C-alpha positions in Angstrom: -2.7 -0.5 16.9 0.7 -2.2 16.8 2.6 -2.5 13.6 5.4 -4.9 13.1 7.1 -2.5 10.7 9.9 -0.1 11.7 8.5 3.3 12.2 10.6 4.8 9.5 8.9 2.7 6.8 5.3 3.9 7.5 5.7 7.3 5.8 7.6 5.7 3.0 4.8 3.1 2.4 2.1 5.8 2.6 3.9 7.9 0.1 4.6 5.0 -2.2 0.9 3.9 -2.2 -0.2 7.5 -2.8 2.3 7.8 -5.7 1.0 4.7 -7.2 -2.6 5.9 -7.1 -2.0 9.5 -7.9 0.8 9.4 -10.4 2.1 12.8 -9.6 5.2 13.2 -7.5 4.6 16.9 -6.7 1.1 16.1 -5.4 2.5 13.1 -3.4 5.1 15.4 -1.9 2.3 17.8 -0.8 -0.4 15.4 0.3 1.6 12.6 2.1 2.8 14.9 4.9 -0.7 16.2 5.6 -1.8 12.6 6.1 1.1 11.7 8.3 1.4 14.8 10.5 -1.4 13.8 13.0 0.4 10.6 13.7 3.6 12.2 15.1 3.8 14.2 18.3 
């Protein structure tokens, strides 16, 4: 899948979406990296 976004924005957008849904910054800080770790070598 090709994204037209710069690669640095993908984790930021995932964390922002999770923050919006979840509401807790501590939970976002713990959950977002677990979603994103499989994407990076």
